[in-house]
Phi, psi and omega in degrees: 000122179238093187271137178222142173246124188233141179263003182287120177291334180296334183273342183298139174266086187301320179297320178295316179300312181296317179300315178300311182300318181287320189262335187238344179270161173263348188259348186224028184297335181256006181289137177275162176300320178297320177295320177298314179299316180294318178300316179296315182302325186256022181229161166274121188247151181228112175263140177251130187229142167251106193055243181259001181269125177284128183236000179194172185196154168201158176218153179232131173255123186207153169273357177064018178227319187227336195213146174213141173246126178261129182210170176055039181276125175203155168235133180299151191307316185293346179254001180288156179082011181248008179082009184291327179294327177291318178297317178298313180298320179299317178299318180294309183298327181272358183304130185301329181279356184242027180267146175077014180290149177281330186206136168245144173225162173199168174233135178211147176258342191213005184239031181303319181301319177298307187291330177299330177295343181245027173072017171282145181211168174304157180307130180291322181230071184299336180293346180266349186259141173227162177216155173237116184239157171289156181302332183259015182293146179282000000 
């Protein structure tokens, strides 16, 4: 196993990413291929590879000055339990364009333990936050 994390969008296997999001995620089952492409285009992306095979992905939406949203984080099932999500998260958190931000956010139903290792916590002031969601939002 020769694992590499790469930020090149040219290397991303968009069809594989979209297939995972539609078939295996709980958060993007209704996302269209065009929406996946647009999300990638407007994000800082991180592909996880075993040699030339893409085995994971994450993206960050940020103004690169104050705020970042982390989303679409996954490692394919056969590679889970090997610490790759931690390596991926470390790479994301250390990204030079994402330093000094005032706030990072994410939404998760089942990976709180992973994100807590990187100082994510429940909203400090939930009374200050509002959201506008689609009817089918997770």
